[in-house]
C-alpha positions as CSV (number, residue, x, y, z in Angstrom):
1,M,136.1,125.3,76.2
2,F,134.3,122.1,75.2
3,D,131.1,122.8,77.2
4,V,131.8,119.8,79.4
5,Y,130.7,120.2,83.0
6,R,133.5,119.7,85.5
7,S,130.9,119.0,88.1
8,S,127.3,118.2,87.8
9,Y,126.4,120.5,90.7
10,R,125.5,123.4,88.3
11,V,123.3,121.1,86.3
12,W,121.6,119.9,89.5
13,R,121.2,123.5,90.8
14,D,119.8,124.8,87.5
15,R,117.4,121.9,87.0
16,S,113.6,122.4,86.7
17,T,112.0,121.8,90.1
18,G,108.4,121.8,88.8
19,S,106.4,118.6,88.6
20,R,106.3,116.7,85.4
21,P,102.9,115.9,83.9
22,E,103.5,112.2,83.9
23,E,104.5,112.3,87.6
24,L,101.3,114.3,88.4
25,R,99.2,111.8,86.5
26,L,100.8,108.9,88.4
27,Q,100.1,110.7,91.7
28,V,96.4,111.2,90.8
29,L,96.1,107.5,89.7
30,I,97.6,106.3,93.0
31,K,95.5,108.6,95.1
32,T,92.3,107.7,93.4
33,T,93.1,104.0,93.7
34,L,94.0,104.3,97.3
35,K,90.8,106.3,98.0
36,A,88.7,103.7,96.1
37,S,90.1,101.0,98.4
38,N,89.4,103.0,101.5
39,G,93.1,103.1,102.2
40,L,93.4,99.3,102.4
41,A,95.3,98.6,99.2
42,G,99.0,98.2,99.5
43,A,101.8,99.0,97.0
44,C,101.5,95.7,95.2
45,S,97.7,96.0,94.8
46,I,97.9,99.6,93.7
47,A,100.7,98.8,91.2
48,R,98.7,95.9,89.8
49,I,95.5,98.1,89.4
50,V,97.4,101.0,87.8
51,T,99.3,98.7,85.5
52,Q,96.0,97.1,84.3
53,G,94.9,100.6,83.3
54,E,97.7,100.7,80.7
55,T,100.2,102.7,82.9
56,P,103.2,100.7,83.9
57,L,104.0,101.1,87.6
58,S,106.2,98.9,89.8
59,R,105.4,98.2,93.4
60,Y,108.6,100.0,94.4
61,C,107.6,103.2,92.7
62,A,104.1,102.9,94.1
63,S,105.4,102.4,97.6
64,R,107.7,105.4,97.3
65,R,104.9,107.6,96.0
66,I,102.5,106.4,98.7
67,Q,105.1,107.3,101.3
68,L,105.6,110.7,99.8
69,G,101.9,111.3,99.7
70,V,101.4,110.3,103.3
71,S,104.2,112.4,104.6
72,A,103.0,115.4,102.6
73,T,99.5,114.9,104.0
74,A,100.8,114.6,107.5
75,M,102.9,117.7,107.1
76,A,99.9,119.7,105.9
77,L,97.9,119.0,109.1
78,P,98.3,121.5,111.9
79,H,100.0,119.9,114.9
80,D,99.3,122.5,117.5
81,S,95.5,122.5,117.2
82,E,93.7,119.4,118.5
83,P,90.1,119.0,117.5
84,E,87.6,119.0,120.3
85,P,86.1,115.6,121.1
86,P,82.4,115.3,120.0
87,W,81.2,114.6,123.5
88,Q,82.3,117.9,125.0
89,L,79.9,120.8,124.8
90,P,81.4,124.2,123.9
91,G,82.0,126.7,126.6
């Protein structure tokens, strides 16, 4: 009648699930900063470095994105195959 949603479920269901360009850009900035620090920088340091590069980022957002990146990396690793130790000779 007035195009007012009775419930926001349909809006949530029909939303775009693709990554936004600014989100991808932030993920790349955080990953490169983390890699440059050899994984030693925390959320506060990463937020400070990224913000100095003219992209505003809070430590809370940096922490959340780091956690999401770590969990996505951990999920991508195969759990059932253990690498052989380097001191064992094959067969």
